[in-house]
C-alpha positions in Angstrom: 30.2 -17.8 -13.0 28.9 -15.4 -15.8 26.7 -18.4 -16.7 24.7 -17.7 -13.4 24.6 -13.8 -14.2 23.2 -14.6 -17.6 20.8 -17.3 -16.7 19.8 -14.6 -14.0 19.3 -12.1 -16.4 17.2 -14.4 -18.9 15.0 -15.4 -15.8 14.1 -11.8 -14.6 13.7 -10.6 -18.4 11.2 -13.3 -18.6 9.3 -12.1 -15.7 9.4 -8.1 -16.3 9.1 -5.6 -19.2 10.0 -2.3 -20.3 7.5 0.0 -20.4 7.5 1.8 -23.5 6.2 5.0 -23.3 8.2 6.1 -19.7 11.1 3.1 -19.8 10.1 2.0 -16.3 10.9 -2.0 -15.9 7.7 -3.6 -14.9 6.9 -7.1 -13.5 4.6 -8.6 -16.6 2.1 -10.8 -13.7 0.8 -7.5 -12.4 1.3 -4.5 -15.3 -1.2 -3.0 -17.0 -1.0 -4.6 -20.8 -2.3 -3.8 -24.5 -1.9 -5.6 -27.6 -0.8 -4.5 -31.1 0.3 -6.0 -34.1 0.4 -9.9 -32.2 3.3 -8.1 -29.7 2.0 -7.5 -26.1 3.0 -4.4 -24.3 3.5 -3.6 -20.6 2.7 -0.5 -19.0 3.5 0.7 -15.1 0.3 3.0 -15.1 -2.7 4.0 -16.8 -1.3 7.3 -18.2 1.5 5.3 -20.1 -1.5 2.7 -21.1 -3.6 5.7 -22.7 -0.6 7.5 -24.2 0.4 4.3 -26.4 -3.3 3.4 -27.2 -3.9 7.1 -28.8 -1.2 6.6 -30.7 -1.1 5.4 -34.1 0.1 1.9 -34.7 3.0 1.8 -36.9 
């Protein structure tokens, strides 16, 4: 039974991400995104995306 939940969580994490600015869970397929240092970040709104992109990398 626990393997079912572990697999389900893995499937969900493949489809969702956490907005690094506000912490909201977003669907990767429809979220705004930005790449930095080879990693893709996903956002719930233009405000969070703009906040992220206005911060210096690193």
